[in-house]
N, C-alpha and C positions, 0 to 999 in steps of 0.2 A: 718705132723707134726707140733709139736706143737712152740709156739715162745720158749718158754724154751729148745727146742732142738735144732730150729734154731740156739740160741744163744751159746747153747756150740759147736755146728760145724763152728761156725765163729771162737769163742776163738781159737781152737784147730787151724785151721788152718792159724791164724795168730802168731799163737804160734812156727807155725813150719820157719815164715821168721822173719831174722834177724832184729832187733829194727832200725836198721842204716840204712837198706834199706827202711823200712816204710817208715820213716820219709823221707829218701832224694822222696822217687814217690809220697810223697802227696804235699811235697815244689815243685815239679818240675809240679802236675798235678794243685796247684795253682797259679804257674806264668804263667804256659802259657794260663791257662784260664782269668787270669788279662791280660796280653797283650791280648790277642785276643778280649778281650770286650772292650779296650782299643781303640784298631785297629778300630772295626768296630763304637765305638763313634765317632772317628776323622774321620772316612769317611764319615759319618753323618753328620757332623760341618762343613764341607769345602764346601759346597752346594752353598755358597752365592760368591759373588764378590769382588774384593779390598780386601786390607789388613786385614781387621775385617769383617767376612764375617757375624758377629749377628748385624752389622752396619745398619739396615735397617730404611729407610727413614721412619719420623714420621710425615712429614708434607711434602704436595706438594712443587714444585719447585715454582709455584706462590703465594705462601707467602713470603708478603714481609718484615714481621719481625718474629724473630724468628731465633733460632742458627741452624750454619751450618758449616760443615767440608768438605774437598775433601775427596772422595773415598781413593787417593794413601798418604794423609798427616796421619798425626797424631794430629793436631790441630785443635780445633773448633773456628768458631769467632761469631760476629756480622756483621750485615749487616751494613759496614762504617768502619770497622776495618783495620787496616794499610795491608795491604798483602791481605785482603778478596779480592779485586777486580781481584787478577791476578788467582781464580779460576773459570775454565769455570763451566757455568750453566748443562755442560752434568756432570760433576764430582761432582757436591755440593750436600751431603745428609745432610738433612735438621731433625733438633730434636724441641721438643717443650720446653725441657728447657735443662738447663748443666746439670742439674745432669741423662736426657735421654742420652747425650754426652759422657762423663765419664762414665758411666756405659760399654757405646759401645766401649771404651777403649783410647777416645781421650782427650787430658789434653786441657787448654784453652792456647792461641795464649798468647804469652809477648806484643804485641804491642798494645794489645786491652783491652781497659779499660771498668769495668762494670762487666767483668767475676771477 
């Protein structure tokens, strides 16, 4: 069978299917594939811990300077900021810069000057 013969065979087969049914079938297949891929991407992305799974520590807890946040919170702090002392060492997530903390989904704390 040549390519021209295969094309004609496909045209005749598709010609028997109503156009509305064909469009609905294509939409159903595309939406199902999109949903499935989104579901799989969500399962892979949820492997971290805490509120923001991608907020991985970029510095060790032994670092005395830098920016940190709570695993369970939404704000980031500098050491010595108001409220920063209430975060336990076990819950601290360290970052090398404010930009790294922002990209992980954290916002600057209101009571922390210098951020």
